[in-house]
N, C-alpha and C positions, 0 to 999 in steps of 0.2 A: 804188177799189172803190165800187160803187153802194151807196147807203143806201136803195134802194127797199124799202118795207115796214118800215123801221125802221133806225136807225143801226147797231144790232148786227148787221145782216145783212151789212154790209161786212166784219166780222170773220169771219163764217162763210165768205164768199167767199175772203177772204185765207188762211184756214186751209186751204181746199180745194186751193189751189195751192202750199201750203208757203211762204207769206210770212213773213218775220221782221218786216216793217214794212209799213204800208199808209198810203195817203192817202185822205182822204174829203172830201166837202163835208158841212157840218153841217146844211144845208137845201138846197132846190132851188137850183141855180146859175143858174137862168134866170127866176126870178121874185123880186120884191122882198119880198113878204110870205110868211111861213110860220108855221105854228102853233108856239108855244113848246114846248120839250122838257118832257115831263112828268117827274114823279119816277120813274115806271115806265120811261120811256124811258132815263133816266139810269142806273137800277139795271140794267136789261137790258144796256145797253152795257158797264158796268163788270164784271158778272158774266161776260158773254161773253168780254171781253178777257182776264180772269183765266183762264178755262178754255182759251182758244185758245193761250196762250203768246205771243201777239203783243204784245210789251211796248211797241212804239213805234208811235204813231198820230200823224200830222200832218194838218192840214186846209188846204184851199185856199179862198180867198174867192170870192165870186160873180163871174161875168164881167160883170155889169151895173154894178158899182161903178167910179167913176172919181174917185180922190182928187185928180186934177190938174185937174178940170173948172173952167173959168173961170166957168161959169154957177153962180150962188150956190145956187139951188134944187137943182140936180143934185148939187152938192158936199155940201150938207147932207144930202140924202137918202142919199148914198154914206157919209157919216160915220155916220149913224144906223144904217145897215144894217151897217156894219163893226163898230160897237160891239155890236150884236146877235150877230154872229158870234163876237166875242171872248167874249161872255157864254156862248155855247154851248160854246166850247172850254174855258172855265173849268169849266163845270159837268161836262163829260166828262173833265176832267184831261188835255187835249191841250196839250202844251208849245208848239207853234208853229202860228200862222195864217200860211200862205204867201200872199203877195199880190203881184200885179203892181203896180208903183208908181202908174201912172196915165198918162193921155194929155193932152197940152197942148191938143189940138183947135184949134190955130190961134194960140194967144197967144204961141208961141215956147217954145223949150226952157228958157231961163233962167227965165222967168216960171212955166212949168209945174213945174219942180223946186221953186221957192219955195212954190207952192200945195200940192204933195204934202207938204212938210215941215210946212206950217201945219196941214194935215188930220191928220197923224200926231200932231202936238202936241195938237190937239183931242181926238182919240181917246184918247190916253194920259191926258189930264186926266180923262176919264170912266171910265177903267179903272185908276185907281190901286189898287195892292195886288194886282193880278191876277198870277197866276203865268204865264199864257200870254204869249208874246212874239211880235212880228211878224217874219217872215222875208221881206225884200224879194227878189223873184225877178228874176234877170237875164232880160231880154226879147229878143225878136228885133228889136224896133224897127219893127214893122209899123205903117203909118200914122203917127200922131203919138205912138205909145206911147214913154214914156221908160224908162230903165233898161237900155238896150241897150249902153252903154258902162260900164266899171268905175268911171270917174271920176263918172258921173251917180249911181250908187248911193252912192259915197263923199260926193258933195255933199249928197244927202239925209240920210245918217246924220250928217254933221257939222253940218247945219242944224237937226236935231231936238233939243229941249232934253233929253229923256230918252233919249239915244242908246244908253245901256247896255241898253235893252230891245229893241234892234233886232239882227237877225241877217240872214243872206243865204242864199238858195237858188240853187244853180247848176243851170241847165237846159242840158244839152249841145246840144240842137237850137237853142235860142235863142242861145246863145253862138256856135255855128257860123254861124247865119243872120245874126248881127250882125258877122261878119267874124273871129271868133277861130278860127284854123285848128288844130284838135286832132288832125288825122289822122296825124301822125308824132309820134315821142317828142320831137323838137325843138320842134314846134309846141305840143305838150301842156305841156312844161316852160316854154316861153316864156309861155303863157297863164296858168298858175298862179303864175309869177314875177310877172307884171304884176298879177294878182289881189291877190297878197300885198302888193305895193308900193302899189297904189291903194286897197285895201279892208282887207286883213289876213286871212290864212288862218284865224286863230283865230275870225272871225266866221261862218264857214260852219257852217250848222246842218243842211243837207239838200241832197240832189241829186235832179234829175229826169233819169233816163236815157232818152233818146230819140234815135233816128237822124232824119235829115232827108230829106223828100221833095224838097227843093230844094237848089240848090248854095250853096257858101260865099258869104257877104255878100249873100245874096238879100233880106234883111230881110223874110222871110216865115215865118210861124208854122205849119209843116206837119209833124207828127210822123210818123215811120215806124218800123216794127219794126226793132230793132237788127240790123244786118248786111244790111238790104235797102235802105239809103238811101245818101246821099252822104258820110256821116261814116266808115262802115266799122267794123271791129271793133277796130282797134288802140287807140284811146283808152279803150274800155271795158275792155280787157285791162289797160291801165295803171292805170285807176281802181280795178279789183278788187284790185290789189296795191300801192296807194299807202298806205303806213302812216299818212300824215297824216290820212287820211279813214276809218280803221277806227273803227266804232262809229256812224258817221253814217247816218241813213236814207237809202236810195236807192230811189226809187219809179219804176216805169214809168208813162208816160202815152201808151202806144202803142196802136194799133188792136187790137181783140180782139172775138171773138164771144161768144155767150152761154155757151158751154161753157168759156171762159177757156183754151182749148188754146194760144193764142198766148202768154199769160202763162206757163204751165207751161213751154213750150219755151224762152222767153227767160230765164226764171230759171235753168233748167238750163244754158243756154249761158253765162251770166255766172258761175255758180258753177264751171264747168269751167275758167274762166280763173285761178282762185285757185292760186297756186303754194305 
């Protein structure tokens, strides 16, 4: 949900379509610098959250950041900006900052994974004592983005010194684009069995529920409204009834207009799957 006009406005938008959980950016996702949150901003957000009944809010990091950048200046800039987002989450009492791990931009996957782990170590050193945790997001693997295989996420977690502060966000479109076929019950079960073996189901903190504009294993990050893409409805029906994931926030990142009609319809569809 958009934070245009103030972070609390995302809660108003979520409430208007009947959300139980929302995802926000804590600042503009497409610029490096943003004004700090004022005490009034923080108070307005917390008061609105309490009044809205939306108890779960997660945040997503900026698209500009690259914790895997081999370029020292870009990596330092990304770390500083990420720490700023952690501080914003902490001020707003947001429990998870969801983050794409990073891109290796030519240095190779193994080196890129090491760089991401070092960046996360640096961030955690600067955010000691914070309640907010980082949730690494499964990616589509577009370009040189890492995190498109479960073993890559596991490698990062195992390499970070304070790994107990890391969790995982599962994006259905990203997983499908990366080659995990969720379209049948067998494929769904196979995917989450592998996830459990490579990462651990207990580390799942959130879901992004998105259909895909592109076909399986395309390695392209293109979201579609649920039921209108190549994934189909079956995996979402299974997710809505999978007791392992009850209580975890599941947020839409699908196309929508200003009146949010698409979100209303998709939420209604997903809730109709509950048995």
